C-alpha positions in Angstrom: 91.6 106.0 71.6 93.2 108.2 74.3 92.9 107.7 78.0 93.2 109.7 81.2 95.4 107.9 83.8 95.3 108.5 87.5 97.5 107.2 90.3 95.6 106.9 93.6 97.7 106.6 96.8 95.8 104.6 99.5 98.6 103.6 101.9 102.3 103.8 102.8 105.1 102.1 104.7 108.1 103.6 106.4 111.3 102.0 105.0 115.0 102.8 104.5 117.1 102.8 101.4 118.9 99.6 102.3 115.5 97.8 102.4 114.7 98.8 98.8 117.6 97.6 96.8 119.7 94.5 96.2 123.4 95.4 96.3 123.0 98.9 97.6 123.1 98.8 101.4 123.1 102.2 103.0 125.0 102.4 106.3 123.1 105.5 107.2 119.7 103.9 106.7 118.5 106.9 104.8 114.7 107.0 105.0 113.0 105.9 101.8 109.3 105.3 102.3 107.1 103.3 100.0 103.7 104.4 98.7 100.8 102.0 97.8 98.8 102.9 94.7 96.0 101.7 92.6 95.3 103.2 89.1 92.3 104.3 87.1 92.0 104.6 83.3 89.2 106.7 81.9 88.1 107.4 78.3 84.7 109.0 78.1 82.4 106.8 80.1 84.7 103.8 79.9 86.6 103.0 83.1 89.3 100.4 83.7 90.8 99.8 87.1 94.4 98.6 87.5 95.0 96.6 90.7 92.7 96.6 93.7 95.0 97.3 96.7 94.7 95.7 100.1 92.0 95.9 102.7 92.4 97.0 106.3 92.2 93.4 107.7 95.7 92.2 108.5 97.4 95.5 107.5 99.0 96.2 110.9 100.6 92.8 111.0 102.5 93.6 107.7 103.6 97.0 109.0 101.6 99.0 106.4 99.3 101.9 106.9 96.1 102.6 105.1 95.5 106.3 104.5 92.1 105.8 102.8 90.3 102.7 101.7 90.4 101.8 98.1 86.7 102.3 97.5 86.9 105.9 98.8 90.0 106.5 96.6 88.1 105.4 93.5 84.9 107.2 94.7 86.8 110.5 94.9 87.2 110.3 91.1 83.5 109.5 90.6 84.2 105.8 90.0 81.9 103.3 91.6 83.9 100.0 91.7 80.7 98.0 91.7 80.1 99.3 88.1 83.6 98.8 86.7 83.6 96.1 84.0 87.3 95.5 83.5 90.1 95.3 86.1 93.7 94.6 85.2 95.6 92.8 88.0 99.3 93.3 87.4 100.1 90.4 89.8 98.6 88.6 92.7 100.5 90.0 95.7 98.3 91.1 98.6 98.8 94.8 97.9 97.7 94.5 94.3 94.9 91.9 94.4 92.9 92.5 97.6 89.4 94.0 97.6 88.3 91.9 94.7 84.8 91.9 96.2 84.5 95.6 95.4 84.2 94.8 91.7 81.3 92.3 91.4 80.7 93.0 87.7 84.3 93.0 86.6 86.3 90.7 84.4 89.8 90.4 85.8 92.6 90.5 83.4 95.6 88.4 84.5 98.5 86.6 83.1 97.8 82.9 83.0 101.4 82.4 84.2 100.6 84.4 87.4 97.8 82.1 88.4 100.0 79.1 87.9 102.7 80.8 90.0 100.3 81.7 92.9 98.9 78.2 93.0 101.9 76.1 92.1 105.0 74.5 93.5 106.8 77.7 94.3 104.2 78.5 97.0 105.6 75.5 99.0 108.5 77.9 99.9 107.5 80.4 102.7 109.5 83.3 101.4 107.8 83.0 98.0 104.3 82.9 99.3 104.8 85.6 102.0 103.6 88.5 99.8 100.5 86.6 98.7 97.3 86.4 100.7 95.7 83.0 100.3 92.2 84.5 100.6 92.9 86.8 97.7 94.2 84.0 95.6 91.1 81.9 96.5 88.8 84.7 95.4 90.6 84.9 92.1 90.0 81.1 91.6 86.4 81.6 92.5 86.1 84.4 89.9 87.7 82.1 87.4 85.0 79.4 88.0 82.4 82.2 87.7 83.6 83.0 84.2 85.1 86.3 85.2 88.8 85.9 84.5 90.4 86.6 81.1 93.8 85.2 80.9 96.6 86.7 78.8 99.7 85.0 77.7 102.4 87.6 77.0 101.0 90.7 75.3 97.3 91.3 75.1 94.7 94.1 74.4 92.2 95.0 77.1 90.6 97.8 75.2 91.7 100.0 72.3 94.7 101.9 73.5 95.2 99.7 76.6 97.4 96.6 76.5 99.1 94.3 79.0 102.7 92.9 78.7 104.2 90.1 80.6 107.6 90.8 82.1 107.9 88.5 85.1 110.8 89.2 87.5 109.1 90.4 90.7 106.6 87.5 90.3 106.6 84.9 87.5 103.5 86.4 85.9 103.9 90.1 86.5 102.5 92.3 83.7 102.9 96.0 82.9 100.2 98.1 81.4 100.7 100.4 78.3 98.1 103.2 77.9 97.7 105.6 75.0 97.4 109.1 76.4 97.3 112.6 74.9 101.1 112.9 75.6 102.0 109.5 74.2 102.1 105.9 75.4 102.4 105.7 79.2 103.7 102.6 80.9 102.5 101.6 84.3 105.4 99.5 85.4 103.8 98.3 88.6 106.4 96.2 90.5 108.7 95.8 87.6 110.3 98.8 89.2 109.1 99.8 92.7 111.0 103.1 92.6 112.5 105.2 89.7 115.9 104.4 91.2 115.4 100.6 90.8 115.3 100.9 87.1 117.6 104.0 86.7 120.4 102.6 88.9 120.0 98.9 87.8 119.3 97.8 91.4 116.5 95.3 91.9 113.9 95.5 94.7 114.6 92.6 97.1 111.2 90.9 96.7 112.0 89.1 93.4 111.4 85.7 91.8 113.9 86.1 88.9 116.5 88.9 89.0 117.4 88.4 85.3 113.8 88.8 84.2 113.4 91.9 86.4 116.4 93.5 84.8 115.1 92.6 81.3 111.8 94.1 82.3 113.3 97.6 82.6 114.4 97.4 79.0 111.0 96.2 78.0 109.4 99.2 79.8 111.6 101.5 77.8 110.6 99.9 74.5 106.9 100.1 75.4 107.4 103.8 76.2 109.0 104.4 72.8 112.3 105.2 74.5 110.9 108.0 76.6 111.8 107.0 80.1 109.8 109.8 81.6 106.7 108.0 80.4 107.4 105.0 82.7 105.6 105.2 86.1 107.0 102.9 88.9 104.7 101.1 91.2 105.5 102.5 94.7 107.5 105.6 94.4 106.4 108.7 96.5 108.1 110.9 93.8 105.2 110.1 91.5 103.0 112.5 93.6 105.6 115.2 93.3 106.1 114.8 89.5 102.5 114.9 88.4 99.6 117.4 89.0 97.3 116.6 91.8 93.6 116.1 91.2 91.6 119.0 92.7 90.2 118.1 96.1 92.4 115.0 96.6 94.9 116.7 99.0 97.7 115.5 96.7 96.8 111.8 97.1 95.6 111.4 93.5 97.6 112.6 90.5 96.9 112.8 86.8 99.6 110.8 84.9 98.2 111.8 81.5 99.0 115.5 82.1 102.5 117.0 81.6 104.9 116.5 84.5 105.5 119.4 86.9 108.7 118.2 88.3 
Protein backbone atom coordinates (compact mmCIF):
# COMPACT_ATOMS: atom_id res chain seq x y z
CA UNK A 1 0.00 0.00 0.00
CA UNK A 2 1.52 3.31 -1.10
CA UNK A 3 0.73 6.68 0.42
CA UNK A 4 0.83 10.32 -0.49
CA UNK A 5 2.53 12.39 2.22
CA UNK A 6 2.05 16.12 2.73
CA UNK A 7 3.81 18.59 5.02
CA UNK A 8 1.55 21.49 6.00
CA UNK A 9 3.19 24.56 7.54
CA UNK A 10 0.90 26.38 9.94
CA UNK A 11 3.27 28.61 11.91
CA UNK A 12 6.82 29.83 12.42
CA UNK A 13 9.25 31.32 14.91
CA UNK A 14 12.19 33.64 14.38
CA UNK A 15 15.36 32.10 15.83
CA UNK A 16 19.12 32.26 15.38
CA UNK A 17 21.55 29.44 14.66
CA UNK A 18 22.93 29.52 18.18
CA UNK A 19 19.45 28.72 19.53
CA UNK A 20 19.11 25.54 17.47
CA UNK A 21 22.18 23.49 18.38
CA UNK A 22 24.05 22.21 21.40
CA UNK A 23 27.74 22.91 20.99
CA UNK A 24 27.48 25.18 17.95
CA UNK A 25 27.15 28.73 19.21
CA UNK A 26 27.27 31.29 16.41
CA UNK A 27 28.82 34.60 17.49
CA UNK A 28 27.10 36.31 14.57
CA UNK A 29 23.66 35.05 15.57
CA UNK A 30 22.90 34.00 12.00
CA UNK A 31 19.11 33.93 11.47
CA UNK A 32 17.76 30.38 11.37
CA UNK A 33 13.96 30.43 11.67
CA UNK A 34 11.89 27.42 12.62
CA UNK A 35 8.71 26.25 10.89
CA UNK A 36 5.81 24.40 12.49
CA UNK A 37 4.27 21.56 10.49
CA UNK A 38 1.57 18.95 10.68
CA UNK A 39 1.46 16.10 8.16
CA UNK A 40 -1.22 14.26 6.26
CA UNK A 41 -1.01 10.73 4.80
CA UNK A 42 -3.44 9.75 2.06
CA UNK A 43 -4.04 6.50 0.20
CA UNK A 44 -7.24 6.49 -1.81
CA UNK A 45 -9.97 7.54 0.60
CA UNK A 46 -7.93 6.61 3.69
CA UNK A 47 -6.51 9.56 5.64
CA UNK A 48 -4.10 9.56 8.58
CA UNK A 49 -3.09 12.77 10.32
CA UNK A 50 0.33 13.05 11.94
CA UNK A 51 0.35 15.52 14.84
CA UNK A 52 -2.23 18.20 15.49
CA UNK A 53 -0.23 21.42 15.93
CA UNK A 54 -1.05 24.13 18.44
CA UNK A 55 -4.02 26.47 18.77
CA UNK A 56 -3.99 30.27 18.79
CA UNK A 57 -4.58 30.44 22.53
CA UNK A 58 -1.32 31.13 24.34
CA UNK A 59 0.75 31.36 21.17
CA UNK A 60 2.01 34.95 21.65
CA UNK A 61 3.30 34.09 25.13
CA UNK A 62 5.56 31.45 23.56
CA UNK A 63 6.83 33.78 20.85
CA UNK A 64 5.34 31.77 18.02
CA UNK A 65 3.25 32.95 15.09
CA UNK A 66 0.33 31.11 13.54
CA UNK A 67 0.13 31.60 9.78
CA UNK A 68 -3.08 29.60 9.34
CA UNK A 69 -5.01 27.49 11.78
CA UNK A 70 -4.56 23.73 11.55
CA UNK A 71 -8.16 23.06 10.52
CA UNK A 72 -7.73 25.40 7.54
CA UNK A 73 -4.43 23.76 6.60
CA UNK A 74 -6.01 20.31 6.51
CA UNK A 75 -9.13 21.66 4.83
CA UNK A 76 -7.06 23.06 1.97
CA UNK A 77 -6.20 19.43 1.12
CA UNK A 78 -9.84 18.39 1.24
CA UNK A 79 -9.42 16.81 4.67
CA UNK A 80 -12.09 17.35 7.31
CA UNK A 81 -10.39 16.64 10.66
CA UNK A 82 -13.76 15.70 12.15
CA UNK A 83 -13.88 12.67 9.84
CA UNK A 84 -10.29 11.43 10.33
CA UNK A 85 -10.20 8.07 12.11
CA UNK A 86 -6.48 7.74 12.93
CA UNK A 87 -4.08 10.39 14.25
CA UNK A 88 -0.45 9.65 15.04
CA UNK A 89 0.96 11.84 17.81
CA UNK A 90 4.75 11.80 17.59
CA UNK A 91 5.03 13.25 21.10
CA UNK A 92 2.99 15.36 23.49
CA UNK A 93 4.73 18.73 23.25
CA UNK A 94 2.28 21.61 22.82
CA UNK A 95 3.11 22.19 19.15
CA UNK A 96 2.44 18.57 18.21
CA UNK A 97 -0.51 17.61 20.42
CA UNK A 98 -2.80 20.63 20.56
CA UNK A 99 -6.15 20.84 18.77
CA UNK A 100 -7.14 17.30 19.74
CA UNK A 101 -10.77 18.43 19.79
CA UNK A 102 -10.63 18.86 16.01
CA UNK A 103 -10.56 15.06 15.69
CA UNK A 104 -13.62 13.78 17.61
CA UNK A 105 -13.74 10.40 15.80
CA UNK A 106 -10.04 9.65 15.82
CA UNK A 107 -8.02 7.01 17.59
CA UNK A 108 -4.77 8.58 18.76
CA UNK A 109 -1.62 6.52 18.25
CA UNK A 110 0.95 7.26 20.94
CA UNK A 111 3.91 5.57 22.53
CA UNK A 112 2.91 4.32 25.98
CA UNK A 113 6.24 5.63 27.21
CA UNK A 114 5.31 9.17 26.16
CA UNK A 115 2.14 9.18 28.24
CA UNK A 116 4.15 8.00 31.23
CA UNK A 117 6.72 10.71 30.60
CA UNK A 118 4.15 13.52 30.31
CA UNK A 119 2.35 12.50 33.51
CA UNK A 120 5.27 11.18 35.56
CA UNK A 121 8.02 12.35 37.88
CA UNK A 122 10.01 14.23 35.24
CA UNK A 123 7.21 16.79 35.02
CA UNK A 124 8.16 17.91 38.53
CA UNK A 125 11.05 19.76 36.86
CA UNK A 126 10.01 23.07 35.28
CA UNK A 127 12.36 22.89 32.29
CA UNK A 128 11.05 19.40 31.43
CA UNK A 129 7.39 20.39 31.48
CA UNK A 130 7.83 23.77 29.78
CA UNK A 131 7.20 22.42 26.26
CA UNK A 132 4.05 20.57 27.36
CA UNK A 133 0.64 22.18 27.75
CA UNK A 134 -1.18 20.63 30.67
CA UNK A 135 -4.57 21.00 28.96
CA UNK A 136 -3.35 19.02 25.94
CA UNK A 137 -2.09 16.25 28.21
CA UNK A 138 -5.39 16.20 30.12
CA UNK A 139 -7.28 15.93 26.82
CA UNK A 140 -5.18 12.92 25.89
CA UNK A 141 -5.96 11.32 29.25
CA UNK A 142 -9.66 11.95 28.62
CA UNK A 143 -9.32 10.37 25.18
CA UNK A 144 -7.70 7.37 26.85
CA UNK A 145 -10.62 6.97 29.23
CA UNK A 146 -12.99 7.28 26.26
CA UNK A 147 -11.27 4.32 24.60
CA UNK A 148 -9.68 6.41 21.87
CA UNK A 149 -5.95 5.88 22.48
CA UNK A 150 -3.93 3.04 21.03
CA UNK A 151 -0.60 2.70 22.74
CA UNK A 152 2.50 1.44 20.96
CA UNK A 153 5.58 0.04 22.67
CA UNK A 154 8.51 0.45 20.29
CA UNK A 155 7.58 -0.41 16.70
CA UNK A 156 3.96 -0.65 15.62
CA UNK A 157 1.79 -0.68 12.51
CA UNK A 158 -0.97 1.90 12.14
CA UNK A 159 -2.05 0.81 8.65
CA UNK A 160 -0.49 -1.20 5.83
CA UNK A 161 2.54 0.85 4.78
CA UNK A 162 2.46 3.14 7.84
CA UNK A 163 4.43 2.29 10.97
CA UNK A 164 5.64 4.09 14.10
CA UNK A 165 9.04 3.65 15.74
CA UNK A 166 10.10 4.75 19.21
CA UNK A 167 13.37 6.69 19.34
CA UNK A 168 13.14 8.91 22.43
CA UNK A 169 15.75 11.61 22.87
CA UNK A 170 13.79 14.83 22.45
CA UNK A 171 11.18 13.38 24.79
CA UNK A 172 11.27 9.97 26.40
CA UNK A 173 8.50 8.63 24.18
CA UNK A 174 9.13 10.37 20.86
CA UNK A 175 8.25 8.25 17.82
CA UNK A 176 9.05 8.61 14.13
CA UNK A 177 6.71 7.59 11.30
CA UNK A 178 7.75 5.44 8.33
CA UNK A 179 5.52 5.65 5.26
CA UNK A 180 5.65 3.62 2.06
CA UNK A 181 5.47 5.95 -0.94
CA UNK A 182 5.91 5.60 -4.68
CA UNK A 183 9.54 6.70 -4.33
CA UNK A 184 10.32 4.41 -1.40
CA UNK A 185 10.02 4.47 2.40
CA UNK A 186 9.80 8.03 3.73
CA UNK A 187 10.65 8.79 7.37
CA UNK A 188 8.93 11.64 9.17
CA UNK A 189 11.55 12.26 11.83
CA UNK A 190 9.46 14.81 13.73
CA UNK A 191 11.63 16.24 16.52
CA UNK A 192 14.24 13.50 16.37
CA UNK A 193 15.87 16.12 14.13
CA UNK A 194 14.36 19.61 14.05
CA UNK A 195 16.57 20.64 11.13
CA UNK A 196 18.51 18.69 8.51
CA UNK A 197 21.64 20.14 10.09
CA UNK A 198 20.95 18.60 13.52
CA UNK A 199 21.32 15.13 12.07
CA UNK A 200 23.85 15.86 9.35
CA UNK A 201 26.26 17.76 11.63
CA UNK A 202 25.63 15.63 14.73
CA UNK A 203 24.50 18.64 16.79
CA UNK A 204 21.40 18.08 18.96
CA UNK A 205 18.57 20.57 19.32
CA UNK A 206 18.71 22.08 22.83
CA UNK A 207 15.29 20.84 23.98
CA UNK A 208 16.26 17.27 24.76
CA UNK A 209 15.56 14.67 27.42
CA UNK A 210 18.39 12.27 26.54
CA UNK A 211 21.18 13.39 24.20
CA UNK A 212 22.46 9.84 23.70
CA UNK A 213 19.04 8.62 22.60
CA UNK A 214 18.67 11.60 20.27
CA UNK A 215 21.98 10.80 18.57
CA UNK A 216 21.04 7.13 18.28
CA UNK A 217 17.74 8.21 16.73
CA UNK A 218 19.55 9.74 13.76
CA UNK A 219 21.04 6.34 13.01
CA UNK A 220 17.65 4.70 13.41
CA UNK A 221 16.13 7.15 10.94
CA UNK A 222 18.76 6.22 8.37
CA UNK A 223 18.02 2.53 8.84
CA UNK A 224 14.27 3.10 8.47
CA UNK A 225 14.96 5.03 5.25
CA UNK A 226 17.00 2.09 3.91
CA UNK A 227 20.12 4.22 4.02
CA UNK A 228 18.71 6.97 1.81
CA UNK A 229 19.14 10.08 3.93
CA UNK A 230 17.24 12.21 1.41
CA UNK A 231 14.14 10.21 2.41
CA UNK A 232 14.27 11.56 5.98
CA UNK A 233 12.17 14.66 6.66
CA UNK A 234 12.99 16.75 9.75
CA UNK A 235 10.28 18.21 11.92
CA UNK A 236 10.78 21.98 11.69
CA UNK A 237 13.14 22.89 8.86
CA UNK A 238 12.00 25.63 6.43
CA UNK A 239 14.18 23.95 3.78
CA UNK A 240 11.51 21.26 3.45
CA UNK A 241 9.33 23.76 1.59
CA UNK A 242 12.16 24.53 -0.82
CA UNK A 243 13.08 20.91 -1.47
CA UNK A 244 9.63 19.55 -2.33
CA UNK A 245 6.97 20.64 -4.85
CA UNK A 246 4.24 22.87 -3.50
CA UNK A 247 0.61 21.81 -3.68
CA UNK A 248 -1.30 23.96 -6.13
CA UNK A 249 -3.17 26.79 -4.44
CA UNK A 250 -1.25 26.53 -1.15
CA UNK A 251 1.08 29.49 -1.79
CA UNK A 252 3.98 27.21 -0.94
CA UNK A 253 2.69 26.39 2.54
CA UNK A 254 1.91 22.73 1.76
CA UNK A 255 4.37 20.48 -0.06
CA UNK A 256 4.14 16.93 -1.40
CA UNK A 257 6.82 14.74 0.20
CA UNK A 258 5.93 11.68 -1.87
CA UNK A 259 7.01 13.40 -5.08
CA UNK A 260 10.64 13.72 -6.22
CA UNK A 261 12.62 16.52 -4.62
CA UNK A 262 13.13 19.69 -6.64
CA UNK A 263 16.11 20.98 -4.68
